[in-house]
N, C-alpha and C positions, 0 to 999 in steps of 0.2 A: 426339636424335634421338627422334621419337615412335615411329620403329620399334623402340625398345628394350621397349616395354610389348606386350601382346597387346591387339589392338583387339576388342572387341565391339562390334556396333552391334544395337540392342535396339528392338522393337516394329515390326518392318516387316510389310504387308500386300499388297505390290504385286508382281508378279512383274516388270515392267519396271523397277519401283526399283530391284529385287534386282539385276536383271543390270546397270543402271550401276552399282551398287556394286561389282559382281564386279569391276569393273576395276582395284579400290585393292586394297592388301595387308591387307584385313580378316580377322581371323583367326575371330571367329564371329559368326551373325546369331542374332538372338534372335526367340523368336515368342512371342506372348503368348497362353496360355489360361485367361484371366480375364473371365469373360463382363460385368463391372462396367467394363473397361478399353476405352476408345475405341479400342485398339488390337487388341482381341479378332480374332484370325486368322479365327475361324470365322464371322465377319460377313462376313469376305470369299468372295465367290462361287466365284471359281478360286482355291482355296486348295491345291489337290492339288500346284501347284508344289515347295511345301516338301520331296516327297518326295524328290525328286531333289539337294537340298542336303547335302552331307557336313557341313560343320562349322558345325552348327546347334543349338540351346539351347533345349528346350520350358520356359516360364515358367508358373507354376502358384503359387496362391494358395491355401492351407488347402483344395486339391480333394481329393476322396475317390482312396484311392490305386487303387482300381480304376480308375478312370477314368484317373489317369496312365499306369498299365501300358498301358491300351487305345491312348492318345494315341501312348505311344512305340512299342508295336508297328506302329501304324496308319501311322505317319507317320517309322518310321526315326529315332528319335531315340536319340543313344547319349550324351546329357548333358541334366540338366533343373538350372534352378533353382527352388530353394522360396523365395516371397519374403514367407510368412506367416507363422504361428505353427508350423511343423510341428516334430513333436519329434523327437530323437533315433532312437527304434524308427522311425518312419516313414522318416525319411529313411536310416535303416539298409537296410529292408526295398527300396528302391531299388538303392543301393549294393550290394546283394548278388546284385544281376541283372547288375553289371556295366556301371553306368550310372555317369558321372561326374555327381555333385552338387555345385550351388554352392549355400550357404545365406547368404539375405541375412539382414541385420541393419540396422535404422534406428536413425541415430544424428543427433542434434540438441547433446547437450553430452556433457562428458566421463562424467556418471555413466551414460549409455546403454550404458557398457561393461561396466557390472555385469551385463547382463544377458544377455551371450556368453558363450556354453558354450566355453569354451578345452579343448584336449586330447583331443577325443574325435575318434573314426573313423568316425564316421556322415557326416563330409560329405568333398569335396576341395579346395574352395576358399570363403575368406569373400569375402562382394559387402556393402560397407557404402554405404548409402544415407540420402539425407536422411528424415528421422522427421517426415512429415507425419499428415493425418487419412485421407490414400489410401494404398495400395500402390504407391508409385512414379509417375514421370511428373509430379512437381511442379515439375521444373526449378530447386528451389535447392538451395543448397549447404549442407553444415554445415563447421564449421571444420576443415579437413583436417588441420593442425597439430596437432591433438592425437594424430595416428596416431603422430608422432614417437616417444615414449616408449613405446608398445604393443610388446609381446613375443608374437608369435605362432607359433603353431606349424605354420601353411599360409600359402601364398600368398593375395593379397586382390585382389579387383577393387574398383577406386574407383569411384562411381556418384552420381548426384545434383547434376543442375544444370554438368555439365559443357559449358562452350562455349571459342568461339575466343577469348573474351577473357577468360575465367580458367585455361586449360589451362596456363598457364605458374608457375600458381601449386603444379603438381605438386612444382615443387622445392622445397616446402617439405617432402614427406618422401621426398625423392630418398634419405635416409639409413636411410628402411626397406627392407630388402632383400627382404621379402616382399609388397612392390609388384608385383604380376605385370601386372594389366592394366587398363585403362579403358572403361567402359561409357557408350556415347555413346546419347541418346534424345531426349528434346524439344529440346535447343537445337540439334539437327542437322536440324529439321526444317522442311517448308513449311507442314505441317498435321500432327494426328494420324496416325502411320503411314506418312506419305510423307518421305521422307529427302531434305535437299537438298543436292543432288550438288555445286553450288560450295562449299560447306562443308565438304563431306569433302575434297574437292580440296584446300581451303587448309591444311587438318589435315594432309595429307600432305605438305605443303609447310615446314610448320615445324619448328625446329629448337631444341627445348628442353632 
């Protein structure tokens, strides 16, 4: 069942859309604080609704750490996702504030795992996304099967082009006990930031 995994829906921009999504057992809602993203939440005039959401994640890309702390405090975040080239020291400063940290790594081939920092205490979860010229939202997948032989010290989220058409392929990596959650974005949208409720509904009716 899909409910064996944590489900994170990322890149929301609309309150009504969020309220519709809340009818489903979604574990995390992701909000992007990267001004080059079409899903940049602060471009939404009425974005104050995110203050009321408990299970939310703030997504940053190489942001100044003072601004990260300001956003955490302003919108009451308890979890952040670092989707750029942030250092261990940067991540640890956030974690020491009692904030959960998801660290993204961009993957295209097996060689990209050489750049992954293993056995560090500076974050809580890995997130593996497709390596593209931009930071996320490419709608493309990497070869998930390469995760099978990876020994990881922390749980991970799988990201990058997950869709109704390919989600059964997560069975390729079901033997990796560190698979914690699925990160959904562009393949579950009508347009950037507006999630397709019908597709989300189908997702939770799948038996995988």
